[in-house]
The first five atom37 places (N, CA, C, CB, O) and aatype in JSON, in Angstrom:
{
  "aatype": [12, 2, 15, 6, 14, 10, 3, 11, 14, 1, 1, 0, 14, 1, 17, 13, 16, 19, 18, 12, 8, 19, 19, 7, 19, 7, 7, 2, 10, 13, 13, 18, 9, 5, 0, 0, 1, 9, 13, 0, 7, 6, 15, 0, 1, 3, 19, 15, 10, 14, 0, 13, 0, 19, 0, 10, 17, 0, 19, 15, 15, 17, 13, 0, 18, 7, 19, 19, 10, 1, 2, 14, 19, 10, 9, 0, 0, 2, 19, 19, 0, 9, 10, 7, 0, 7, 0, 19, 19, 0, 7, 4, 10, 9, 18, 7],
  "atom_mask": [
    [1, 1, 1, 1, 1],
    [1, 1, 1, 1, 1],
    [1, 1, 1, 1, 1],
    [1, 1, 1, 1, 1],
    [1, 1, 1, 1, 1],
    [1, 1, 1, 1, 1],
    [1, 1, 1, 1, 1],
    [1, 1, 1, 1, 1],
    [1, 1, 1, 1, 1],
    [1, 1, 1, 1, 1],
    [1, 1, 1, 1, 1],
    [1, 1, 1, 1, 1],
    [1, 1, 1, 1, 1],
    [1, 1, 1, 1, 1],
    [1, 1, 1, 1, 1],
    [1, 1, 1, 1, 1],
    [1, 1, 1, 1, 1],
    [1, 1, 1, 1, 1],
    [1, 1, 1, 1, 1],
    [1, 1, 1, 1, 1],
    [1, 1, 1, 1, 1],
    [1, 1, 1, 1, 1],
    [1, 1, 1, 1, 1],
    [1, 1, 1, 0, 1],
    [1, 1, 1, 1, 1],
    [1, 1, 1, 0, 1],
    [1, 1, 1, 0, 1],
    [1, 1, 1, 1, 1],
    [1, 1, 1, 1, 1],
    [1, 1, 1, 1, 1],
    [1, 1, 1, 1, 1],
    [1, 1, 1, 1, 1],
    [1, 1, 1, 1, 1],
    [1, 1, 1, 1, 1],
    [1, 1, 1, 1, 1],
    [1, 1, 1, 1, 1],
    [1, 1, 1, 1, 1],
    [1, 1, 1, 1, 1],
    [1, 1, 1, 1, 1],
    [1, 1, 1, 1, 1],
    [1, 1, 1, 0, 1],
    [1, 1, 1, 1, 1],
    [1, 1, 1, 1, 1],
    [1, 1, 1, 1, 1],
    [1, 1, 1, 1, 1],
    [1, 1, 1, 1, 1],
    [1, 1, 1, 1, 1],
    [1, 1, 1, 1, 1],
    [1, 1, 1, 1, 1],
    [1, 1, 1, 1, 1],
    [1, 1, 1, 1, 1],
    [1, 1, 1, 1, 1],
    [1, 1, 1, 1, 1],
    [1, 1, 1, 1, 1],
    [1, 1, 1, 1, 1],
    [1, 1, 1, 1, 1],
    [1, 1, 1, 1, 1],
    [1, 1, 1, 1, 1],
    [1, 1, 1, 1, 1],
    [1, 1, 1, 1, 1],
    [1, 1, 1, 1, 1],
    [1, 1, 1, 1, 1],
    [1, 1, 1, 1, 1],
    [1, 1, 1, 1, 1],
    [1, 1, 1, 1, 1],
    [1, 1, 1, 0, 1],
    [1, 1, 1, 1, 1],
    [1, 1, 1, 1, 1],
    [1, 1, 1, 1, 1],
    [1, 1, 1, 1, 1],
    [1, 1, 1, 1, 1],
    [1, 1, 1, 1, 1],
    [1, 1, 1, 1, 1],
    [1, 1, 1, 1, 1],
    [1, 1, 1, 1, 1],
    [1, 1, 1, 1, 1],
    [1, 1, 1, 1, 1],
    [1, 1, 1, 1, 1],
    [1, 1, 1, 1, 1],
    [1, 1, 1, 1, 1],
    [1, 1, 1, 1, 1],
    [1, 1, 1, 1, 1],
    [1, 1, 1, 1, 1],
    [1, 1, 1, 0, 1],
    [1, 1, 1, 1, 1],
    [1, 1, 1, 0, 1],
    [1, 1, 1, 1, 1],
    [1, 1, 1, 1, 1],
    [1, 1, 1, 1, 1],
    [1, 1, 1, 1, 1],
    [1, 1, 1, 0, 1],
    [1, 1, 1, 1, 1],
    [1, 1, 1, 1, 1],
    [1, 1, 1, 1, 1],
    [1, 1, 1, 1, 1],
    [1, 1, 1, 0, 1]
  ],
  "atom_positions": [
    [[47.96, 114.56, -59.95], [46.05, 114.93, -59.04], [45.77, 113.3, -58.59], [44.15, 115.68, -60.64], [46.14, 112.39, -59.33]],
    [[45.19, 113.09, -57.51], [44.48, 111.03, -57.28], [43.02, 111.06, -57.85], [44.19, 110.25, -55.07], [42.22, 112.0, -57.89]],
    [[42.95, 110.27, -58.11], [41.41, 110.31, -58.96], [40.3, 109.4, -57.98], [41.57, 109.4, -60.82], [39.07, 109.36, -58.11]],
    [[41.16, 108.66, -56.94], [40.42, 107.6, -56.08], [39.61, 108.66, -55.07], [41.6, 106.39, -55.18], [39.98, 109.72, -54.56]],
    [[38.5, 108.0, -54.99], [37.53, 108.44, -53.71], [38.54, 108.69, -52.34], [36.27, 107.04, -53.33], [39.36, 107.88, -51.9]],
    [[38.28, 109.77, -51.92], [38.58, 109.96, -50.69], [38.13, 108.98, -49.76], [38.19, 111.07, -50.38], [39.06, 108.64, -49.03]],
    [[37.07, 108.42, -49.52], [36.09, 107.2, -48.53], [36.35, 105.53, -49.14], [34.0, 107.6, -48.75], [35.71, 104.51, -48.9]],
    [[37.93, 105.82, -50.28], [37.72, 104.5, -50.67], [39.71, 104.02, -49.5], [37.53, 104.31, -53.11], [40.71, 104.74, -49.53]],
    [[39.62, 102.89, -48.83], [40.98, 102.91, -47.83], [42.11, 102.37, -48.94], [40.84, 101.68, -46.21], [42.02, 102.09, -50.13]],
    [[42.84, 102.35, -48.31], [44.21, 102.04, -48.6], [44.68, 100.44, -48.26], [45.07, 103.07, -47.77], [44.39, 100.09, -47.12]],
    [[45.19, 99.69, -48.87], [45.14, 98.51, -48.33], [47.33, 98.88, -48.16], [44.17, 96.95, -49.61], [48.21, 99.44, -48.82]],
    [[47.19, 98.1, -46.84], [48.65, 98.36, -45.8], [49.55, 97.05, -46.83], [48.35, 97.81, -43.4], [49.1, 96.04, -47.36]],
    [[50.47, 97.44, -46.8], [51.87, 96.25, -47.02], [51.53, 95.22, -46.19], [53.55, 96.75, -46.52], [50.9, 95.25, -45.13]],
    [[51.96, 94.43, -46.71], [52.0, 93.25, -45.99], [52.47, 92.73, -44.73], [52.42, 92.68, -46.57], [51.99, 92.04, -43.83]],
    [[53.75, 93.39, -45.0], [54.95, 93.39, -43.65], [53.86, 93.95, -42.04], [56.67, 95.06, -44.14], [53.62, 93.45, -40.95]],
    [[53.39, 95.55, -42.94], [52.78, 96.56, -41.44], [51.19, 95.6, -41.22], [52.32, 98.95, -41.98], [50.64, 95.83, -40.14]],
    [[50.67, 94.86, -41.91], [50.21, 94.0, -41.37], [50.46, 93.08, -40.46], [49.98, 93.69, -41.93], [49.64, 92.76, -39.6]],
    [[51.59, 92.58, -40.57], [52.0, 91.37, -39.62], [52.49, 92.32, -38.88], [53.03, 90.07, -40.06], [51.79, 92.55, -37.89]],
    [[53.39, 92.94, -38.99], [53.92, 93.73, -37.92], [52.72, 94.71, -36.69], [54.91, 94.77, -38.84], [53.0, 94.88, -35.5]],
    [[51.19, 95.31, -37.48], [50.16, 95.8, -35.94], [49.77, 94.18, -35.66], [48.25, 97.15, -36.29], [49.73, 93.52, -34.62]],
    [[49.48, 93.78, -37.27], [48.82, 92.33, -35.57], [50.05, 91.61, -34.16], [48.25, 90.13, -36.69], [49.77, 90.86, -33.23]],
    [[51.01, 92.05, -34.43], [52.03, 91.47, -33.21], [51.92, 92.52, -32.32], [53.72, 91.19, -33.59], [52.05, 92.19, -31.14]],
    [[51.69, 93.78, -32.56], [51.73, 95.02, -31.83], [50.12, 95.11, -31.4], [52.35, 96.38, -32.81], [50.05, 95.96, -30.52]],
    [[49.4, 94.82, -31.55], [47.91, 94.97, -31.52], [47.44, 93.99, -30.41], [0.0, 0.0, 0.0], [46.82, 94.42, -29.43]],
    [[47.77, 92.52, -30.58], [47.81, 91.21, -29.77], [48.88, 91.39, -28.69], [48.16, 89.89, -30.72], [48.48, 91.6, -27.55]],
    [[50.46, 91.32, -28.97], [51.13, 91.59, -28.01], [51.21, 93.21, -26.77], [0.0, 0.0, 0.0], [51.46, 93.23, -25.57]],
    [[51.02, 93.89, -27.33], [50.88, 95.26, -26.82], [49.1, 94.78, -25.44], [0.0, 0.0, 0.0], [49.05, 95.24, -24.3]],
    [[48.49, 94.27, -25.77], [47.12, 94.16, -24.81], [47.28, 92.86, -23.95], [45.57, 94.02, -25.78], [46.38, 92.22, -23.41]],
    [[48.61, 92.61, -23.93], [49.18, 91.49, -22.74], [48.98, 91.65, -21.72], [50.39, 91.26, -22.54], [48.71, 90.77, -20.91]],
    [[49.11, 93.4, -21.42], [49.66, 93.65, -20.42], [48.51, 93.11, -19.8], [50.18, 94.95, -20.19], [48.92, 92.36, -18.91]],
    [[47.0, 93.13, -19.83], [45.95, 92.37, -18.74], [46.0, 91.76, -18.64], [44.98, 92.18, -18.58], [45.21, 91.36, -17.79]],
    [[46.91, 90.72, -19.25], [47.19, 89.7, -19.04], [48.4, 89.13, -17.65], [47.44, 89.5, -20.3], [48.72, 88.12, -17.01]],
    [[48.63, 90.21, -17.76], [49.93, 90.56, -16.74], [49.07, 90.92, -15.37], [51.08, 92.11, -17.36], [49.41, 90.26, -14.38]],
    [[48.02, 91.86, -15.18], [47.72, 92.04, -14.15], [46.25, 91.15, -13.73], [47.76, 93.43, -14.11], [45.64, 91.26, -12.67]],
    [[46.01, 90.54, -14.54], [45.28, 89.36, -13.89], [45.72, 88.59, -13.53], [44.59, 88.79, -14.33], [45.13, 88.44, -12.46]],
    [[46.89, 87.33, -13.65], [47.9, 87.01, -13.32], [48.07, 86.61, -11.73], [48.59, 87.96, -13.8], [47.94, 85.64, -10.98]],
    [[48.61, 88.58, -11.7], [49.21, 89.3, -10.51], [48.22, 89.52, -9.51], [49.82, 90.63, -10.85], [48.53, 89.84, -8.37]],
    [[46.46, 89.27, -10.09], [45.19, 89.8, -9.52], [44.62, 87.61, -8.92], [43.85, 91.02, -11.32], [44.0, 87.11, -7.97]],
    [[45.0, 87.31, -9.59], [45.31, 85.56, -9.64], [45.56, 85.05, -8.79], [46.25, 84.99, -10.3], [44.86, 84.17, -8.29]],
    [[47.05, 85.62, -8.16], [48.47, 85.05, -7.9], [48.36, 85.15, -6.31], [49.88, 86.01, -8.66], [48.64, 84.43, -5.36]],
    [[47.94, 86.09, -6.46], [48.29, 86.41, -5.13], [46.28, 86.58, -4.13], [0.0, 0.0, 0.0], [45.84, 86.42, -2.99]],
    [[45.82, 86.89, -5.25], [44.36, 86.64, -4.19], [43.55, 87.89, -3.71], [44.81, 85.91, -2.66], [42.61, 88.08, -2.94]],
    [[44.45, 88.78, -4.63], [43.8, 90.14, -4.36], [43.68, 90.91, -5.31], [44.37, 90.87, -3.5], [44.47, 90.75, -6.25]],
    [[42.93, 91.74, -5.37], [42.77, 92.96, -6.4], [42.55, 94.2, -6.19], [41.91, 92.83, -7.15], [42.03, 95.05, -6.91]],
    [[43.39, 94.29, -4.24], [42.82, 95.45, -3.79], [43.33, 97.05, -4.46], [43.08, 95.32, -2.29], [42.69, 98.09, -4.59]],
    [[45.15, 96.64, -4.88], [45.43, 97.96, -5.75], [44.9, 98.17, -7.17], [46.87, 98.1, -5.92], [45.4, 99.11, -7.79]],
    [[43.98, 97.45, -7.76], [44.06, 97.65, -8.72], [41.51, 98.41, -9.06], [45.1, 95.92, -9.4], [40.31, 98.32, -8.77]],
    [[42.53, 98.95, -9.77], [40.79, 100.0, -10.58], [40.07, 99.4, -10.79], [40.6, 100.79, -11.98], [40.46, 98.62, -11.66]],
    [[38.18, 99.05, -10.27], [37.86, 97.94, -11.01], [36.99, 99.07, -12.13], [36.94, 96.54, -10.04], [36.57, 98.75, -13.24]],
    [[36.9, 100.17, -11.61], [35.84, 101.39, -12.6], [37.45, 101.48, -14.33], [35.54, 104.02, -11.03], [37.01, 101.69, -15.47]],
    [[38.36, 101.38, -14.21], [39.36, 101.34, -14.59], [39.04, 100.76, -16.03], [40.2, 100.72, -13.67], [38.85, 101.23, -17.15]],
    [[39.1, 99.13, -15.27], [39.2, 98.49, -16.01], [37.95, 98.03, -16.64], [39.9, 97.79, -15.58], [37.92, 97.41, -17.71]],
    [[36.92, 98.36, -15.95], [35.83, 98.4, -16.56], [35.16, 98.95, -18.07], [35.41, 98.84, -15.76], [34.42, 98.58, -18.98]],
    [[36.13, 100.3, -17.56], [36.11, 101.27, -19.07], [36.43, 100.66, -19.34], [36.61, 102.44, -19.6], [35.63, 99.91, -19.89]],
    [[38.14, 100.14, -19.34], [39.36, 99.71, -20.82], [38.43, 98.48, -21.44], [41.45, 98.88, -20.21], [38.21, 98.3, -22.64]],
    [[37.8, 97.48, -20.01], [36.53, 96.33, -21.34], [35.73, 96.91, -21.95], [35.38, 95.2, -20.79], [35.67, 96.54, -23.12]],
    [[34.73, 98.05, -21.56], [34.12, 98.48, -22.82], [34.52, 99.33, -23.65], [33.14, 98.86, -22.69], [33.64, 99.88, -24.32]],
    [[36.11, 99.77, -23.92], [36.54, 100.63, -25.07], [37.3, 99.38, -26.27], [37.82, 102.0, -24.37], [37.22, 99.31, -27.5]],
    [[38.17, 98.34, -25.04], [38.6, 97.12, -26.47], [36.91, 96.37, -26.96], [40.04, 95.31, -25.65], [36.93, 95.78, -28.03]],
    [[35.94, 96.4, -26.41], [35.14, 96.1, -26.9], [33.89, 96.41, -28.16], [35.06, 95.99, -26.15], [33.22, 95.73, -28.93]],
    [[34.1, 98.11, -27.75], [34.22, 99.38, -29.38], [34.47, 98.63, -30.13], [35.42, 100.7, -29.65], [33.74, 98.06, -30.93]],
    [[35.95, 98.51, -29.89], [37.36, 98.55, -30.95], [36.81, 97.09, -31.38], [39.38, 98.66, -30.14], [36.5, 97.09, -32.57]],
    [[36.61, 95.97, -30.79], [36.08, 95.08, -31.35], [34.93, 94.25, -32.86], [35.88, 95.12, -30.51], [34.96, 93.43, -33.78]],
    [[33.84, 95.49, -31.98], [32.98, 95.54, -33.11], [32.53, 96.75, -34.51], [31.96, 95.33, -32.39], [31.79, 96.79, -35.49]],
    [[33.55, 97.61, -33.8], [34.37, 98.29, -35.05], [35.31, 97.23, -36.29], [35.6, 99.33, -34.22], [35.22, 97.24, -37.52]],
    [[35.96, 96.59, -35.59], [36.56, 96.03, -36.22], [35.7, 94.9, -36.86], [0.0, 0.0, 0.0], [35.76, 94.78, -38.08]],
    [[35.08, 94.26, -36.32], [34.2, 93.55, -37.06], [33.33, 94.09, -38.5], [33.34, 93.21, -36.06], [33.18, 93.67, -39.64]],
    [[32.93, 95.08, -37.83], [31.83, 96.5, -39.72], [32.95, 96.13, -40.79], [31.89, 99.42, -39.53], [32.99, 95.56, -41.88]],
    [[34.03, 96.9, -39.74], [35.21, 96.79, -41.46], [35.67, 95.74, -41.42], [36.68, 97.8, -41.78], [36.59, 95.56, -42.22]],
    [[35.25, 94.4, -40.39], [35.77, 92.8, -41.34], [37.19, 93.63, -41.1], [35.05, 92.29, -43.59], [37.48, 93.47, -42.29]],
    [[38.22, 94.32, -40.64], [39.73, 94.22, -40.27], [40.39, 92.98, -38.96], [40.04, 95.84, -39.72], [40.67, 92.88, -37.77]],
    [[40.35, 92.4, -39.96], [41.71, 91.05, -38.88], [42.44, 91.54, -38.28], [42.87, 90.04, -39.55], [42.46, 90.98, -37.18]],
    [[43.38, 92.6, -38.34], [43.89, 93.18, -37.03], [43.18, 93.49, -35.85], [44.4, 94.23, -37.26], [43.23, 92.84, -34.81]],
    [[42.18, 95.0, -36.17], [41.36, 95.42, -35.3], [40.58, 93.69, -34.44], [40.23, 96.58, -36.3], [40.64, 93.43, -33.24]],
    [[40.1, 93.04, -35.24], [39.33, 92.03, -34.1], [40.16, 91.26, -33.57], [38.24, 91.07, -34.57], [39.94, 91.19, -32.36]],
    [[41.38, 90.39, -34.02], [42.38, 90.04, -33.17], [43.18, 90.27, -32.03], [42.85, 89.98, -33.6], [43.63, 89.53, -31.15]],
    [[43.25, 92.03, -32.36], [43.65, 92.46, -30.99], [43.01, 93.16, -30.07], [44.55, 93.06, -31.03], [43.36, 93.73, -29.04]],
    [[42.3, 93.05, -30.46], [40.96, 93.45, -29.35], [39.82, 91.84, -29.28], [39.76, 95.24, -30.27], [38.66, 92.13, -28.98]],
    [[39.92, 91.23, -29.38], [39.61, 89.56, -28.9], [40.58, 89.56, -27.89], [39.9, 88.16, -30.13], [39.96, 89.97, -26.91]],
    [[41.73, 89.34, -27.54], [42.86, 88.84, -26.55], [42.85, 90.17, -26.2], [44.37, 88.07, -27.05], [42.49, 90.54, -27.32]],
    [[42.99, 91.59, -25.34], [42.04, 92.19, -25.71], [40.83, 91.73, -24.26], [41.74, 91.71, -27.38], [41.22, 91.46, -23.13]],
    [[39.66, 91.75, -24.62], [38.79, 91.35, -24.78], [39.1, 90.04, -23.7], [38.49, 91.31, -26.21], [39.02, 90.01, -22.47]],
    [[39.21, 89.74, -23.99], [39.78, 87.9, -22.83], [40.16, 89.01, -21.44], [42.13, 86.46, -23.7], [39.3, 89.39, -20.64]],
    [[41.79, 89.43, -21.4], [42.34, 89.97, -20.63], [41.91, 90.79, -19.83], [0.0, 0.0, 0.0], [42.26, 90.78, -18.65]],
    [[40.75, 91.96, -20.5], [40.68, 92.78, -19.61], [39.13, 91.54, -19.21], [40.64, 94.7, -20.12], [39.35, 90.96, -18.15]],
    [[38.87, 91.46, -19.33], [37.29, 91.0, -18.69], [38.12, 89.22, -17.85], [0.0, 0.0, 0.0], [37.5, 88.36, -17.22]],
    [[39.28, 89.24, -18.11], [39.74, 88.41, -16.96], [40.02, 89.56, -15.16], [41.48, 87.61, -17.72], [39.6, 89.22, -14.06]],
    [[40.73, 90.75, -15.45], [41.02, 90.98, -14.91], [39.79, 92.41, -14.04], [42.16, 90.87, -15.48], [39.76, 93.16, -13.07]],
    [[39.22, 92.14, -14.88], [36.73, 92.53, -14.15], [36.66, 91.24, -13.1], [34.56, 91.94, -16.2], [35.94, 91.43, -12.11]],
    [[37.3, 89.98, -13.19], [36.3, 89.43, -12.87], [37.45, 88.33, -11.73], [35.28, 88.83, -14.31], [37.21, 87.23, -11.22]],
    [[38.69, 89.19, -11.67], [39.25, 89.39, -9.93], [39.13, 89.89, -9.5], [0.0, 0.0, 0.0], [38.75, 89.62, -8.36]],
    [[39.34, 91.4, -9.99], [38.6, 92.39, -9.47], [37.31, 91.92, -8.64], [38.26, 93.24, -10.57], [37.28, 91.81, -7.41]],
    [[36.26, 91.67, -9.52], [34.68, 91.11, -8.65], [35.04, 89.94, -7.31], [33.42, 90.01, -10.08], [34.71, 89.65, -6.16]],
    [[35.8, 89.62, -8.24], [35.86, 87.56, -7.1], [36.99, 88.2, -5.77], [37.3, 85.34, -8.55], [36.71, 87.88, -4.61]],
    [[38.22, 89.07, -6.03], [39.32, 89.62, -4.99], [39.5, 90.73, -4.35], [40.32, 89.65, -5.41], [40.21, 91.14, -3.43]],
    [[38.59, 91.15, -5.11], [38.31, 92.96, -4.75], [37.69, 93.63, -3.37], [0.0, 0.0, 0.0], [37.56, 94.85, -3.27]]
  ]
}
């Protein structure tokens, strides 16, 4: 039987932490793809501002959670996401 408290977090192996950095940051690049299309085409006609506003709120909340936990993976991934989602929201407001 394990004698460690249930609330004590385990440390992930280093390779998995690196992998999650890549996935966390890379997976949030889709915001930049959408933002690039908006700004290049100067149109956000087919983009849902409410959807990206909710996404911006969600990733901002995950960023705050990462800061509270001092989790570098959550912080890095969500900084990338906040900037990208913010660019999409700005594009929607400018070109929508």
